[in-house]
VEXDREN-2710 file (C-alpha; in Angstrom, 1 decimal):
% VEXDREN-2710
k/r/px/py/pz
1/ASP/0.0/0.0/0.2
2/THR/1.1/3.5/-0.6
3/VAL/-0.2/6.7/1.4
4/LYS/1.0/10.4/1.3
5/THR/2.2/12.1/4.3
6/GLY/0.4/15.2/5.8
7/ASN/2.1/18.6/6.3
8/ASN/3.7/17.7/9.6
9/GLY/5.2/14.2/8.1
10/PHE/2.4/12.2/9.8
11/TYR/0.9/9.1/7.9
12/TYR/-1.2/6.2/8.7
13/PHE/-2.4/3.0/6.9
14/LEU/-5.9/1.5/7.5
15/LEU/-5.6/-2.1/7.1
16/GLU/-8.1/-4.9/7.3
17/ALA/-7.6/-7.5/10.1
18/ALA/-6.8/-10.2/7.6
19/ASP/-4.0/-7.8/6.1
20/LEU/-1.7/-7.7/9.3
21/SER/-1.1/-10.8/11.4
22/LEU/1.1/-11.2/14.6
23/ASN/4.8/-11.7/13.7
24/ASP/4.4/-10.3/10.0
25/GLU/7.5/-8.5/9.0
26/VAL/6.6/-4.9/7.9
27/LEU/8.5/-2.7/5.7
28/VAL/7.6/1.2/5.5
29/TYR/9.7/3.3/3.2
30/ILE/9.5/6.8/1.6
31/ASP/8.9/6.3/-2.2
32/GLY/10.1/8.6/-5.1
33/ASP/11.7/11.3/-2.9
34/SER/15.3/12.5/-2.6
35/THR/15.3/11.5/1.0
36/ASN/15.5/7.7/1.6
37/ALA/14.2/6.2/4.8
38/ASN/13.3/2.7/5.6
39/THR/11.8/1.1/8.9
40/VAL/11.4/-2.7/9.4
41/THR/9.6/-4.4/12.4
42/SER/7.7/-7.3/13.2
43/ALA/4.1/-6.8/13.8
44/GLY/2.2/-6.9/17.2
45/ALA/-1.3/-8.1/17.7
46/ASN/-2.9/-4.7/18.0
47/GLY/-1.5/-2.9/14.9
48/LEU/1.4/-0.6/14.7
49/THR/1.8/2.9/16.1
50/SER/4.8/5.4/16.0
51/LEU/6.4/3.7/13.1
52/ASP/8.5/6.6/12.5
53/LEU/11.1/7.0/9.5
54/TYR/14.5/8.8/9.7
55/GLY/16.3/10.2/6.7
56/ASP/19.2/8.2/5.4
57/TYR/18.5/5.4/8.0
58/LEU/17.1/1.8/8.1
59/ILE/15.3/1.8/11.5
60/VAL/15.2/-1.9/12.9
61/ARG/12.6/-2.6/15.6
62/HIS/10.2/-5.3/16.9
63/ASP/6.7/-4.9/18.0
64/THR/6.6/-8.5/19.2
65/GLY/9.0/-11.0/19.6
66/SER/12.7/-10.6/21.4
67/SER/14.7/-9.2/18.5
68/LEU/14.8/-8.5/15.0
69/THR/17.2/-10.3/12.5
70/ASN/18.7/-10.1/9.1
71/ALA/16.5/-13.0/7.9
72/GLN/13.5/-11.1/9.1
73/LEU/14.7/-7.9/7.2
74/GLY/15.1/-10.4/4.2
75/ASN/11.4/-11.4/4.5
76/ALA/10.3/-7.8/4.7
77/HIS/12.5/-6.7/1.5
78/TYR/10.6/-5.2/-1.4
79/THR/12.4/-4.5/-4.6
80/ASP/12.2/-0.7/-5.3
81/SER/15.3/0.5/-6.8
82/GLY/16.6/3.8/-5.1
83/ASP/14.0/3.7/-2.3
84/VAL/14.4/0.4/-0.4
85/ILE/18.0/1.1/0.7
86/TYR/19.0/-2.4/1.8
87/SER/19.2/-6.0/0.7
88/VAL/19.9/-9.3/2.4
89/THR/21.9/-12.1/0.7
90/GLY/21.7/-15.3/3.0
91/ASN/22.0/-13.8/6.4
92/ASP/24.2/-10.8/5.5
93/LEU/22.8/-7.3/5.3
94/ASP/24.0/-4.8/2.7
95/LEU/22.8/-1.3/3.6
96/GLU/23.2/2.0/1.6
97/ALA/22.4/4.2/4.3
98/GLY/22.9/4.4/8.2
99/LEU/21.4/1.8/10.8
100/TYR/19.3/2.9/13.7
101/ILE/18.4/0.3/16.5
102/TRP/14.9/1.5/18.0
103/ALA/14.9/2.4/21.7
104/SER/14.0/-0.7/23.9
105/ASP/14.3/-3.1/21.1
106/THR/16.9/-5.7/20.2
107/TYR/18.7/-6.1/16.9
108/ALA/20.3/-9.7/16.6
109/PRO/21.4/-9.9/13.0
110/GLY/22.6/-13.5/12.8
111/GLY/24.8/-12.4/9.9
112/ASN/27.3/-9.8/8.8
113/ILE/26.5/-6.1/8.0
114/ASN/27.9/-3.6/5.6
115/LEU/26.7/0.1/5.6
116/THR/27.3/3.2/4.0
117/GLY/25.9/5.5/6.7
118/SER/26.0/6.0/10.5
119/TRP/25.4/3.7/13.2
120/THR/23.1/4.5/16.1
121/ASN/22.2/2.0/18.7
122/ALA/19.5/3.4/21.1
123/GLY/18.5/0.0/22.0
124/THR/20.2/-3.3/22.2
125/PHE/22.7/-4.8/19.6
126/THR/23.5/-8.7/19.9
127/ALA/26.5/-9.1/17.7
128/GLY/27.0/-12.8/17.7
129/SER/30.0/-13.7/15.9
130/ASN/29.5/-11.4/12.9
131/THR/31.3/-8.5/11.3
132/VAL/30.2/-5.0/10.9
133/THR/31.9/-3.2/8.0
134/PHE/31.6/0.6/7.5
135/ASP/32.3/1.2/3.8
136/GLY/31.0/4.6/2.9
137/THR/32.7/7.3/1.2
138/GLY/31.8/10.2/3.4
139/SER/31.7/10.7/7.2
140/GLN/30.1/8.0/9.2
141/SER/29.4/8.2/13.0
142/ILE/29.1/5.2/15.4
143/THR/27.1/5.2/18.4
144/SER/27.6/2.0/20.1
145/GLY/25.1/2.6/22.8
146/GLY/27.2/0.6/25.2
147/ASP/26.9/-2.8/23.2
148/SER/29.9/-4.5/21.6
149/PHE/30.7/-5.5/18.2
150/TYR/32.2/-8.8/17.4
151/ASN/34.2/-8.0/14.5
152/LEU/34.7/-4.3/13.1
153/THR/35.9/-3.4/10.0
154/ILE/36.6/0.1/8.6
155/ASN/36.7/-0.4/4.6
156/LYS/36.2/3.4/3.3
157/ALA/37.5/4.3/-0.1
158/SER/37.5/7.9/1.5
159/GLY/36.2/9.8/4.5
160/THR/36.3/9.1/8.3
161/ALA/34.3/6.9/10.8
162/VAL/34.1/8.8/14.1
163/LEU/33.1/7.2/17.5
164/ILE/30.4/9.1/19.4
165/ASP/30.7/7.0/22.6
166/ALA/33.0/4.2/23.7
167/LEU/33.6/1.2/21.5
168/GLU/34.0/-2.4/22.5
169/VAL/35.1/-5.1/20.0
170/GLU/35.0/-8.6/21.2
171/ASN/37.4/-10.0/18.5
172/ASP/39.2/-8.0/15.8
173/LEU/39.3/-4.4/14.6
174/THR/40.5/-4.1/11.1
175/ILE/41.0/-0.7/9.3
176/THR/41.5/-1.8/5.6
177/SER/41.2/1.8/4.3
178/GLY/39.8/5.1/5.3
179/THR/40.0/6.5/8.7
180/LEU/38.6/5.6/12.2
181/ASP/38.6/8.5/14.7
182/THR/38.1/7.7/18.3
183/GLY/36.5/11.1/18.8
184/SER/36.7/13.0/22.1
185/GLU/38.3/10.8/25.0
186/ASN/36.1/7.8/23.9
187/ASP/37.5/4.5/25.3
188/VAL/38.3/1.7/23.0
189/GLU/38.5/-2.0/24.1
190/ILE/39.5/-4.7/21.4
191/GLY/39.4/-8.2/22.5
192/GLY/41.5/-9.5/19.6
193/ASN/43.7/-8.1/17.0
194/VAL/44.2/-4.6/15.6
195/ASP/45.2/-4.5/12.0
196/VAL/45.7/-1.0/10.6
197/ASP/46.1/-0.6/6.8
198/GLY/44.4/2.7/6.9
199/ILE/44.5/5.3/9.6
200/LEU/43.6/5.2/13.1
201/THR/43.4/8.5/14.9
202/ALA/43.3/8.0/18.7
203/ASN/43.1/11.5/20.3
204/GLU/43.1/11.1/24.1
205/SER/41.5/7.9/24.1
206/ALA/42.5/4.9/26.3
207/ILE/42.7/1.7/24.0
208/THR/42.8/-1.7/25.4
209/VAL/44.1/-4.5/23.1
210/GLY/43.8/-8.3/24.0
211/GLY/45.7/-9.4/20.6
212/ASN/48.3/-8.4/18.4
213/TRP/48.8/-4.9/16.9
214/ASP/50.0/-4.3/13.3
215/SER/50.0/-0.9/11.6
216/SER/52.8/-1.8/9.3
217/SER/50.8/-0.9/6.3
218/GLY/48.8/2.0/7.8
219/THR/49.2/5.0/10.1
220/PHE/48.5/5.4/13.8
221/ASN/48.0/8.9/15.0
222/SER/48.4/8.4/18.7
223/GLY/47.7/11.9/20.0
224/GLU/47.7/11.7/23.8
225/SER/46.2/8.2/23.9
226/ALA/47.2/5.4/26.1
227/VAL/47.5/1.9/24.6
228/VAL/47.0/-1.0/27.2
229/PHE/48.2/-4.5/25.9
230/GLU/46.5/-7.3/27.8
231/GLY/46.0/-11.1/27.4
232/GLU/48.5/-13.7/26.7
233/ASP/51.4/-13.8/24.2
234/THR/51.2/-11.0/21.5
235/THR/53.2/-8.9/19.0
236/LEU/53.3/-5.4/18.0
237/ASN/54.6/-3.9/14.7
238/THR/54.3/-0.2/14.8
239/GLY/55.0/0.2/11.0
240/GLY/56.9/3.3/12.1
241/SER/54.1/5.0/13.8
242/SER/54.9/6.5/17.4
243/PHE/52.7/5.9/20.5
244/ALA/52.2/8.3/23.3
245/TYR/51.7/5.9/26.3
246/ILE/52.1/2.1/26.2
247/GLU/51.1/-0.2/29.0
248/ILE/51.8/-3.9/29.1
249/GLU/49.3/-5.5/31.4
250/LYS/49.6/-9.1/30.7
251/ASP/47.6/-12.0/32.3
252/ASN/50.9/-12.9/34.1
253/SER/54.5/-12.2/34.1
254/SER/55.5/-15.0/31.6
255/ASN/53.3/-13.8/28.9
256/THR/55.2/-12.2/26.2
257/PHE/54.8/-9.0/24.3
258/THR/57.2/-8.9/21.3
259/LEU/58.3/-6.2/19.0
260/ILE/58.4/-7.2/15.3
261/GLY/58.8/-5.4/12.2
262/ASN/59.7/-1.7/13.1
263/ASP/61.3/0.3/16.1
264/LEU/59.2/1.5/18.8
265/THR/59.0/5.2/19.5
266/ILE/57.1/6.4/22.6
267/SER/56.7/10.2/23.3
268/GLU/55.7/9.8/26.9
269/ILE/56.0/6.6/29.1
270/LEU/56.5/3.0/28.6
271/ALA/55.0/1.0/31.6
272/ILE/55.6/-2.7/31.9
273/ASN/53.1/-3.7/34.8
274/SER/52.8/-7.6/34.1
275/GLY/54.3/-9.6/31.4
276/THR/57.7/-9.8/29.4
277/LEU/58.8/-7.2/26.7
278/ILE/60.9/-9.0/24.3
279/GLN/62.9/-6.4/22.4
280/GLY/64.9/-8.4/20.1
281/ASN/66.7/-6.3/17.2
282/LEU/64.4/-3.3/17.1
283/ASN/65.3/0.0/18.8
284/ILE/63.2/1.6/21.6
285/ILE/63.0/5.4/21.8
286/VAL/61.0/6.8/24.9
287/SER/61.5/10.5/24.3
288/ASN/59.3/11.8/27.3
289/SER/58.4/15.5/26.7
290/GLU/58.2/16.1/30.5
291/GLU/61.2/17.3/32.2
292/ASP/62.6/15.0/35.2
293/GLU/59.8/12.5/34.5
294/LEU/60.0/8.7/34.0
295/ALA/60.2/7.3/30.7
296/ILE/60.1/3.7/31.6
297/GLU/58.5/2.1/34.7
298/ILE/58.4/-1.6/35.4
299/GLY/56.1/-3.2/37.8
300/GLU/56.9/-6.1/40.1
301/ASP/55.5/-8.6/37.8
302/GLY/57.1/-6.7/34.6
303/ARG/60.0/-8.1/32.6
304/TRP/62.2/-6.6/30.0
305/THR/64.3/-8.8/28.0
306/ASN/66.7/-7.8/25.2
307/ASN/69.2/-10.5/23.9
308/GLY/69.2/-9.1/20.4
309/THR/70.8/-5.6/19.0
310/GLY/68.0/-3.4/19.6
311/ASN/69.1/0.0/21.1
312/LEU/67.5/2.1/23.8
313/THR/67.2/5.8/23.7
314/LEU/65.8/7.5/26.9
315/GLY/64.3/11.0/27.3
316/GLY/63.5/10.3/31.0
317/ASP/64.4/8.1/33.9
318/VAL/63.9/4.4/34.4
319/SER/62.1/2.8/37.6
320/ASN/62.4/-1.0/38.0
321/GLU/60.6/-3.0/40.5
322/GLY/60.7/-6.0/38.2
323/SER/63.5/-7.2/36.1
324/ILE/65.6/-5.9/33.2
325/THR/67.9/-8.3/31.2
326/PHE/70.1/-7.0/28.4
327/ASN/72.7/-9.4/26.8
328/ASN/74.4/-8.3/23.8
329/SER/77.5/-6.1/22.8
330/ASN/75.7/-4.4/20.3
331/ILE/73.2/-2.9/22.4
332/PHE/73.5/0.9/22.8
333/ILE/71.9/2.7/25.8
334/ARG/71.8/6.4/25.2
335/SER/70.0/9.7/26.4
336/SER/68.1/11.6/23.9
337/VAL/70.2/14.6/24.9
338/GLU/73.9/14.4/24.7
339/GLU/75.5/14.9/28.2
340/VAL/72.0/14.7/30.0
341/GLN/72.0/11.8/32.2
342/ARG/69.1/9.5/32.6
343/ASN/68.7/7.8/36.1
344/TRP/68.0/4.2/36.8
345/GLN/66.6/3.1/40.2
346/GLY/64.3/0.4/41.7
347/GLU/64.3/-2.7/43.9
348/GLY/64.0/-4.9/40.9
349/THR/67.1/-6.8/39.2
350/PHE/69.3/-5.3/36.7
351/SER/71.2/-8.0/34.5
352/ILE/73.3/-6.2/31.9
353/THR/76.0/-7.9/29.9
354/GLY/78.0/-6.3/26.8
355/ALA/76.0/-3.2/26.5
356/ASN/77.4/0.3/25.3
357/VAL/76.2/2.7/27.8
358/LYS/76.4/6.6/27.8
359/ASP/74.9/9.4/29.9
360/GLN/73.3/7.2/32.3
361/SER/73.3/7.4/36.1
362/CYS/72.2/5.3/39.1
363/THR/71.8/7.8/42.2
364/GLY/69.3/8.0/44.9
365/ASN/68.5/5.0/46.9
366/THR/68.2/1.4/45.4
367/PRO/70.3/0.2/43.7
368/ALA/73.8/1.8/44.7
369/TYR/75.0/1.1/41.4
370/ILE/74.4/-1.1/38.2
371/LYS/76.9/-3.6/37.1
372/VAL/77.6/-4.1/33.5
373/ILE/79.6/-7.2/32.6
374/ASN/82.0/-6.9/29.7
375/GLY/80.3/-3.8/28.6
376/THR/81.6/-0.7/27.0
377/ASP/81.7/2.8/29.0
378/SER/81.2/5.4/26.5
379/GLY/81.2/8.1/29.0
380/GLY/79.1/10.5/31.0
381/ASN/77.9/7.7/33.4
382/SER/77.5/7.7/37.1
383/GLN/77.0/4.8/39.4
384/TRP/77.5/2.3/36.5
385/LEU/80.1/-0.2/37.2
386/PHE/81.7/-1.6/33.8
387/SER/83.2/-5.0/35.3
388/THR/86.1/-6.6/33.6
389/GLY/87.4/-8.3/36.8
390/GLU/90.0/-5.9/38.1
391/ALA/90.5/-5.4/41.9
392/ILE/91.9/-2.6/44.0
393/SER/93.0/-3.6/47.7
394/GLY/95.4/-2.5/50.2
395/THR/95.9/-1.8/53.9
396/VAL/95.1/1.2/56.1
397/TYR/97.8/2.3/58.3
398/TYR/98.5/4.6/61.0
399/SER/100.6/7.7/60.3
400/ASP/103.8/5.7/60.6
401/GLY/102.8/3.2/57.6
402/SER/103.8/0.3/59.8
403/THR/100.9/-0.3/62.1
404/ALA/97.5/-1.3/60.7
405/VAL/94.2/0.2/61.9
406/SER/91.7/-1.9/63.6
407/SER/88.7/-3.1/61.8
408/GLY/85.4/-1.2/61.4
409/VAL/86.8/2.0/59.8
410/THR/84.8/3.1/56.8
411/LEU/86.4/3.6/53.5
412/ASN/85.0/5.6/50.7
413/PHE/86.2/5.0/47.1
414/TYR/85.7/7.3/44.2
415/LEU/86.4/6.2/40.7
416/TYR/86.9/8.8/37.7
417/HIS/87.2/7.0/34.4
418/ALA/89.3/8.5/31.7
419/SER/85.9/8.5/29.9
420/SER/84.4/11.1/32.4
421/SER/82.3/8.4/34.1
422/THR/82.2/8.1/37.7
423/LEU/81.6/5.5/40.4
424/ARG/81.3/5.8/44.2
425/LEU/81.6/2.9/46.5
426/SER/82.2/2.1/50.2
427/THR/83.5/-0.7/52.4
428/THR/84.5/-1.4/56.0
429/VAL/88.3/-2.0/56.8
430/LEU/88.8/-5.8/58.0
431/ALA/90.9/-7.1/60.7
432/GLY/94.6/-6.2/60.0
433/GLY/93.6/-3.0/58.2
434/ALA/92.8/-4.7/54.9
435/TYR/90.3/-3.5/52.5
436/SER/89.3/-4.4/48.9
437/PHE/87.2/-3.4/46.0
438/THR/86.7/-6.2/43.5
439/ASP/85.2/-6.9/40.1
440/LEU/86.0/-3.4/38.7
441/GLY/86.4/-2.2/35.2
442/LEU/89.7/-0.3/35.0
443/SER/91.7/1.6/32.2
444/ASP/94.7/3.3/31.7
445/GLY/94.5/7.0/32.9
446/ASP/91.5/6.2/35.3
447/LEU/91.7/8.1/38.6
448/VAL/90.9/6.7/42.0
449/ASN/90.3/8.5/45.3
450/ILE/90.1/6.4/48.5
451/TYR/89.7/8.1/51.7
452/LEU/88.7/7.5/55.3
453/GLU/85.6/8.6/56.9
454/HIS/86.0/8.4/60.6
455/ARG/86.0/10.9/63.5
456/ILE/89.7/9.8/64.4
457/PHE/91.3/8.9/61.1
458/ASP/91.6/11.0/58.1
459/GLY/93.6/10.1/55.2
460/VAL/93.6/9.6/51.3
461/VAL/95.3/8.0/48.4
462/ALA/94.8/9.6/45.0
463/ALA/96.1/7.5/42.2
464/LYS/96.3/7.3/38.4
465/LEU/95.8/3.9/37.2
466/SER/97.4/1.8/34.4
467/GLY/94.1/-0.2/34.0
468/ASP/95.6/-3.2/35.9
469/SER/94.6/-4.6/39.3
470/ILE/96.6/-3.2/42.2
471/SER/97.0/-4.9/45.5
472/ASP/99.1/-2.4/47.7
473/LEU/97.0/0.8/47.2
474/HIS/97.9/1.7/51.0
475/ILE/96.3/4.5/52.9
476/TYR/98.0/6.4/55.8
477/ASN/96.3/8.1/58.4
478/ASN/96.9/11.9/58.3
479/HIS/98.5/11.8/54.9
480/VAL/97.7/12.6/51.4
481/ILE/99.2/10.0/49.0
482/ILE/99.6/10.7/45.4
483/ARG/100.6/7.7/43.2
484/ASN/100.8/7.0/39.7
485/GLU/100.7/3.8/37.9
486/SER/99.7/5.2/34.4
487/SER/101.9/5.7/31.4
488/THR/101.5/9.4/31.8
489/PRO/102.2/11.6/34.7
490/ILE/99.8/12.5/37.4
491/THR/98.9/16.3/37.5
492/ASN/96.8/18.7/39.8
493/ALA/94.2/18.7/37.1
494/ASP/94.2/14.7/37.8
495/LEU/93.9/15.2/41.4
496/ALA/91.0/17.8/40.9
497/ASN/89.0/15.0/39.0
498/ALA/90.0/12.4/41.5
499/LYS/88.4/14.4/44.3
500/ASP/84.8/13.4/45.2
501/SER/82.8/16.4/45.1
502/GLU/79.9/14.8/46.8
503/GLY/81.9/13.2/49.7
504/ASN/83.4/14.9/52.8
505/MET/87.0/14.2/51.9
506/GLY/88.7/17.3/53.2
507/CYS/92.4/16.4/52.8
508/TYR/93.3/18.5/50.1
509/SER/91.7/21.1/47.6
510/ILE/92.3/22.2/44.1
511/ASP/92.0/25.9/43.1
512/GLU/92.4/26.2/39.4
513/ALA/95.6/24.3/39.0
514/ASP/97.0/24.9/42.5
515/LEU/97.0/22.0/45.2
516/THR/96.4/22.8/49.0
517/VAL/96.9/20.3/51.3
518/THR/94.8/20.6/54.6
519/GLN/96.7/21.6/57.8
520/ASN/98.0/18.9/59.8
521/MET/98.1/16.6/56.8
522/ASP/101.4/15.3/55.1
523/LEU/101.8/15.1/51.5
524/LEU/103.6/11.9/50.3
525/LEU/104.5/11.0/46.7
526/TRP/104.6/7.2/46.4
527/ASP/107.6/5.4/45.2
528/ASN/108.4/5.6/41.3
529/SER/105.5/7.8/40.7
530/THR/105.7/10.7/38.3
531/TYR/103.9/13.6/39.4
532/THR/104.0/16.9/37.2
533/PRO/101.7/19.3/39.2
534/SER/101.5/22.0/36.5
535/GLY/100.5/24.4/39.4
536/SER/101.7/25.3/42.9
537/ILE/101.7/23.1/46.0
538/GLY/100.8/24.4/49.5
END
């Protein structure tokens, strides 16, 4: 039947009782107008009221039963080219407009959905295990109404699909072409994989992903969004797109998060709360735009493993309550700004072998230092011990150099590497006055300053080292001992570098190139040592 609407858009059909039965599928559509609108429902027992039509939408509703399906849409379909804006093949709906789910009604398609218009859910959507594909050429909006999709695909030749509210996808999000824009701070939860061949613009959304992420053939515009990776073992291929915040929140610490394909660049923070980050041969760059803030934060159940050649560039500090394991001589650890140190702290474990390190520090509380086994000190480091097995030991004596002090005296150790890196350690003198610092990494030209910290004893030995172990680096109370084992003379400039500016060693001072020995301290040049002060001595 056909009727014309009144001036206010109102219409009605008068039907015989035999013309409309309970559960009949009913299609109402605008005929022969530039505006297309369809509404489909299943009829109730007492006729139909408020059967509205919205321009450029198919409204799905039911006036009887528990839901409307694609099969029922197929039953209601009438071939009228240009006016009926949908078709059903099998159980799959192809819609040349938007979809509107009527308030208080349920749409359970039982098949896939392709639509060129917007999605508005004012009722209930039951996705099943089907795919909804947005394939229009213009702007499309998505209002989920709080209900989830199973698979969601954006396959637009042009234009953008924009979220109006939060989005939940139980399985996979696929952006084949076109753009998905998350809108303003709309949360996105993806239970499965994210595959971006088009563009994903995230703004300030929180995005949770349970599967793999692959944007190797597309673009991810992160904005200020935080992406949280959950679930079990997954991979990340950034395709060169950068992230703002990444959180790894796996089911347990043994679940892996593996980088593949492209380097990982993060503008703010990488947080490994639970699970194991496997870096491999790809670089990680965490620039962190905030001054004096963390770049990487590892929780108690977080693990970071790099047995490959991937480098690390830091724009902020590292906090580790879990574990960090680096094991490759081709790993370079750097600051994003030359000569600006990045500080590493935390009660977790630091196991670093072979790495090449520059402009890093380990100051504050715990740990006191980070040991690098068989690594390379490229300079500018503080409290990073590059162990190659050398040791420094000796005996602490009273002023005559023959009687050893008793045990219990605290000894401070300051090592100034030729690379300009520094290391501070301390120990307690043993019985017989003996002390030792073991498992060090020494090079020719390194400077060491070992001094007493005691209310009675006061003394220091400042030495320029050859790079070999030394077993008789003795200390005399009330003496400043200058000793040279290097191939080049020790100078007052060396003594200045050897002096621990953060300690309380007050046995001598350097003003420009001039050495001043503290009152009541004796100056002793060790046997066979070459000292070229290049300044005055007083």
